[in-house]
C-alpha positions as CSV (number, residue, x, y, z in Angstrom):
1,X,233.9,-94.6,214.1
2,X,234.4,-93.2,210.6
3,X,235.8,-90.1,209.4
4,X,233.3,-89.3,206.9
5,X,230.3,-91.8,206.0
6,X,230.6,-93.5,203.0
7,X,227.9,-94.6,200.5
8,X,224.8,-93.0,200.3
9,X,225.4,-90.8,202.8
10,X,227.9,-89.0,201.6
11,X,225.7,-86.2,199.4
12,X,223.1,-86.3,202.6
13,X,226.6,-85.5,204.6
14,X,228.0,-83.2,202.3
15,X,224.2,-81.1,201.9
16,X,224.0,-81.2,206.1
17,X,227.9,-79.7,206.7
18,X,227.0,-77.4,204.0
19,X,223.7,-76.1,205.5
20,X,225.3,-76.1,209.2
21,X,227.9,-74.0,208.0
22,X,225.4,-71.6,206.4
23,X,223.6,-71.4,209.5
24,X,226.8,-71.1,211.9
25,X,227.9,-68.2,209.8
26,X,224.7,-66.6,209.5
27,X,224.9,-67.1,213.6
28,X,228.2,-65.3,213.9
29,X,227.1,-62.2,211.5
30,X,224.2,-61.9,213.6
31,X,226.3,-61.8,216.7
32,X,229.1,-59.5,215.1
33,X,226.2,-57.5,214.1
34,X,224.5,-57.0,217.2
35,X,227.9,-56.0,218.4
36,X,228.4,-53.6,216.1
37,X,225.0,-52.0,217.0
38,X,225.8,-52.2,221.0
39,X,229.5,-50.9,220.3
40,X,227.6,-47.6,218.0
41,X,224.8,-46.6,220.5
42,X,225.4,-47.7,224.0
43,X,229.4,-47.4,224.2
44,X,229.5,-44.5,221.4
45,X,232.6,-46.2,220.1
46,X,233.7,-45.3,216.1
47,X,233.5,-48.7,214.1
48,X,237.1,-50.6,214.2
49,X,236.9,-53.7,211.7
50,X,239.9,-54.9,213.7
51,X,237.6,-55.3,217.0
52,X,235.4,-57.0,215.2
53,X,237.2,-59.2,213.4
54,X,238.5,-60.6,216.6
55,X,234.8,-61.0,217.9
56,X,233.8,-63.1,214.9
57,X,236.8,-65.6,215.3
58,X,235.7,-66.0,219.1
59,X,232.1,-66.7,217.8
60,X,233.6,-69.5,214.8
61,X,235.8,-70.9,217.7
62,X,233.1,-71.2,220.2
63,X,230.8,-72.8,217.1
64,X,233.2,-74.9,216.2
65,X,234.4,-76.3,219.9
66,X,230.6,-77.1,220.3
67,X,230.4,-79.5,217.1
68,X,233.3,-81.2,218.6
69,X,231.3,-81.6,221.8
70,X,228.9,-83.0,219.9
71,X,230.8,-85.2,218.1
72,X,232.0,-86.7,221.5
73,X,228.7,-87.4,222.9
74,X,227.8,-89.1,219.4
75,X,231.1,-91.3,219.7
76,X,230.3,-92.3,223.7
77,X,226.6,-92.7,222.4
78,X,227.7,-95.2,219.7
79,X,230.0,-97.1,221.9
80,X,227.2,-97.5,224.8
81,X,225.1,-99.0,221.9
82,X,227.4,-101.5,220.2
83,X,227.0,-105.0,220.6
84,X,229.6,-107.6,220.7
85,X,231.1,-109.2,217.9
86,X,229.4,-112.4,217.8
87,X,226.1,-111.3,217.7
88,X,224.8,-109.8,214.6
89,X,222.9,-106.4,214.5
90,X,219.4,-106.1,214.2
91,X,218.1,-103.9,211.7
92,X,217.3,-101.2,213.7
93,X,221.0,-101.4,215.4
94,X,222.2,-101.2,211.9
95,X,220.1,-98.1,211.3
96,X,221.2,-96.7,214.3
97,X,225.1,-97.2,213.5
98,X,224.4,-95.6,210.1
99,X,222.8,-92.9,211.8
100,X,225.9,-92.2,214.4
101,X,228.0,-92.8,211.6
102,X,227.1,-89.8,209.6
103,X,226.1,-87.6,212.0
104,X,229.7,-88.1,213.8
105,X,231.4,-87.6,210.3
106,X,229.0,-84.3,209.7
107,X,229.9,-83.0,213.4
108,X,233.7,-83.5,212.6
109,X,233.6,-81.9,209.1
110,X,231.6,-79.2,210.0
111,X,234.3,-78.6,212.9
112,X,237.3,-78.4,211.0
113,X,235.2,-76.0,208.2
114,X,234.4,-73.6,210.7
115,X,237.9,-74.0,212.1
116,X,239.6,-73.2,208.2
117,X,236.9,-70.5,207.9
118,X,237.7,-68.8,211.0
119,X,241.9,-68.9,210.1
120,X,240.7,-67.4,206.3
121,X,241.4,-63.4,206.6
122,X,239.3,-62.9,203.5
123,X,236.6,-64.9,205.0
124,X,236.4,-63.3,208.0
125,X,237.1,-60.0,207.1
126,X,234.1,-60.3,204.7
127,X,231.8,-61.9,207.2
128,X,232.6,-58.3,209.1
129,X,231.4,-56.5,206.3
130,X,228.4,-57.9,205.9
131,X,227.2,-57.8,209.8
132,X,228.5,-54.2,209.2
133,X,226.3,-53.3,206.5
134,X,223.0,-55.5,208.3
135,X,223.9,-53.2,211.8
136,X,224.3,-49.9,210.0
137,X,220.8,-51.1,207.3
138,X,219.0,-51.8,210.8
139,X,220.3,-48.6,212.9
140,X,218.9,-46.8,209.8
141,X,215.7,-48.4,209.7
142,X,215.0,-47.3,213.1
143,X,216.4,-44.1,212.9
144,X,214.2,-43.7,209.6
145,X,210.9,-45.3,211.3
146,X,211.0,-43.4,214.7
147,X,211.9,-39.8,212.9
148,X,209.9,-40.6,209.7
149,X,206.4,-41.0,212.0
150,X,207.4,-37.8,214.1
151,X,207.9,-35.6,210.8
152,X,204.3,-37.4,208.9
153,X,202.1,-37.0,212.0
154,X,199.8,-34.1,212.1
155,X,200.7,-30.5,213.2
156,X,199.4,-29.7,216.3
157,X,196.5,-27.6,215.7
158,X,197.5,-25.0,218.8
159,X,200.6,-24.6,217.0
160,X,200.2,-20.7,216.5
161,X,198.4,-19.6,218.9
162,X,201.1,-21.1,221.2
163,X,203.8,-19.8,219.3
164,X,203.9,-16.5,220.3
165,X,204.0,-18.2,224.0
166,X,206.8,-19.9,223.1
167,X,208.7,-17.1,221.6
168,X,208.7,-15.2,224.6
169,X,210.2,-18.5,226.8
170,X,212.6,-18.9,224.9
171,X,213.7,-15.3,225.0
172,X,212.9,-14.2,229.0
173,X,213.5,-17.7,230.3
174,X,216.0,-19.6,228.1
175,X,217.7,-17.0,226.6
176,X,218.0,-14.8,229.7
177,X,219.3,-17.8,231.6
178,X,222.1,-18.5,229.1
179,X,223.2,-15.0,229.5
180,X,223.4,-14.7,232.7
181,X,225.4,-18.0,232.9
182,X,228.1,-16.4,230.6
183,X,228.0,-13.0,232.2
184,X,232.0,-12.4,233.5
185,X,231.4,-12.2,237.6
186,X,231.2,-8.8,239.1
187,X,234.1,-7.8,240.8
188,X,232.4,-6.7,244.2
189,X,234.3,-3.1,245.5
190,X,233.6,-0.9,248.7
191,X,232.3,2.3,247.9
192,X,233.0,5.3,250.2
193,X,236.9,4.3,250.7
């Protein structure tokens, strides 16, 4: 099949590759953002950009490989629909051939562009930085929502009435228990000897 579509398909192919790249890199950013969030909240691990550069490259590789597999399927499909050289193609067959040539070129070019992006350190670093900002923004929004609601909620009408009891519990239960745990162990001595 052709490496790239020709004629009027060039504009459509270029636009399709550009859109495909935008979608693919958005998916990579979202995957990296989710890894950053999980790393921060679940695993309690500090943010180290290098940890996520490799993750971004792996995601990009996966998408490039997926596009290469799609291209292989298009080529096989085109071979299956090819007619003998002595028969002229019908109108529908010509349209299908143009469509498959366009897809072949799109998948090939998108895979190549993804591989080039994967190898561009600055591009990958920028992608990870945007993912980091998105992750912290999402964490901050969740934090604000959770604790903002608690702070804005109406105070307990019985707060003042129950305050004295809470202070007594603090003194006689919580602080006493804490003091007891921190007391040095007493040595038992025998009297009378």
